N, C-alpha and C positions, 0 to 999 in steps of 0.2 A: 687224698683218697680216704684217709681215715678221718672223716668228719661226722659229727653226730647230726641227728636230724634237726635239732634246734639251731645249731650253728649254720647248717645249710639253709634253713629258712631265713635266718638273719642276713646271710650273704645274698640270697635271692632277692629279698626285699630291698637291700641297698643297691643292687644292680638295677632292679626295675625302676627305682626312684630316679637314679641318675639317667637312665635311658629315656624315661618319660620326660624328664627335664630337657634333654637334648633334642627331642623331636620337635619339628616345626609345627606350629598350630595349623589346624585345617583352614584352608583359604576358602572364603565365600566370595564368589565373583558377582558383582552387581551388574545388572543389564545396562547397556549403553543407553544414554538418553536419546530420544528421538530428535533428529536435527530439525531446525525450524523450517517452515515452508519457504521455498525460494520465492523471491520477489516476483518473478514472472508468472507465478501461479496464484498470487494473492487475488487478482481480479477474478479468476475462476472460482475461488472460494466464496467471494462475495456474491457471485451470480447464483451459486448453489443456495446460499442463505436467502436470497431474494426469491428463488423459485419455491422455497418451503413456506414462505410467509402466507400466501393465499390458503394453503392447506391448513396451517395453524389457525388462521382466522376462521375458516369454516368449522374447524373442530371446536374452537372456543364458542362459536355461536350455537352449535349443536349441543354442547355441554350445558350452556345456560338454559336453552329451551327445554332440555330433558329435565334439568333440575327444577325449573318452574312448574313443569307438569306433574312432577312427583312430590314436591314439597308442599305440605298443607299451609305453612306460614306464607310461602310465596304466592300460593293460589288465592289467599284471602286479601291480597293487595299489599301486604307488608313484605319485609325482606328478612330472611334469617341470616346468620353470620356467614354460612357457606355460600348462600346466594349472592350476598354482597361481595364476597371475595371473588367469586366467579365473574361477576359483572365488572369488577375492577380489572381483572386480568383480560377480559374481553376488550375493555377500553384501551388498555395498554397495547394489546395486539393490533387494534385498529389504528392507534396512533403510530405504531411502528410501520404498518403498511402504508399509511399516508406519507410518512417521512421518506420512505424508500421510493414511493411513486414520485414525490416532488424532486428527489435527487435524480432520478432517472430522467424526468422531464427537463430539469435544468441541464443535465449533461447532453441530452439530445439537442436542446436549443443552442448550447455552446458549440457543439460539433457542427450543426447546420450553419451557424453564423461564421465559423472559421472556414467552412467549405464554400460559402456563398461569396464572401468578400476576398479578393486577392490580398496578399500581404502588402503592407504599406511599402516595405522596402522594394518589392518587385515592381510596384507602380512607379516608384521614384526612378528605378533603373530604366523602366520603359520610357519615361519622360525624356531622359537624357541619352537614350540609345538610338539606334537606327542604323541604316546602311551608310549614311554620310559619316557618322562618327566612326563606324567600323572601318571604312576605307581610310579615313584620316589617321586612325591609330595604326593601321597596317602599312601606311605609306613610309617608305624609307628614302627620303630625299634630303639633300643638304639645304640648309636655310641660310639666306644672306643675313649678315649681321644688321640689326636695326629693323628687320622686317617683322611683321606680325604673323603669328601662326593662325591656323583656322580656329583655334580655341580662344583667341583673344579678340577683343573688339577695339575699334579706334577710341572708344570712350574710356578705356581702362588706362589710368595714369601709370606711366612707367618711371616717373621721377617724383620725388616728394614735392609738396606744394611750397614749403618754406625750407630752402636749403640751409639757412643759418640755424634754424631751430633743429633741423635734422642733424647737423654737425654736432 
């Protein structure tokens, strides 16, 4: 209780320094990263890009025409740096549209070809199937020893040709 003002200030500074040291620093929470697009929605994303390409192409054409009509260097038959850059970007956009169109056509042809021709495996099963085979498979009858089943023919050898070589 009997403390001078100077001693009280020193004690207060000592207590504040230790208290500040003991306090936890302020936490700054970072936002969670956005999860990647699920696989089943990737095709939808590509279709959105394809639907924007014609708009971008039209916009690039309009920009080039607007620049040509406003630029004195481009009107005189030459090309300024900005006009050249716009024409390069227009060409890149046209190439992108052409690539996408070719990819869509290729995918359509592939889909049409797959739908038009039955699968090879299904055709093979159809060759060897039928009601006769189905009835024979479902038949539950005893067979005599030495008899041929419906699935074998008399030309099928049941014994080896050369017994000595087989031994």
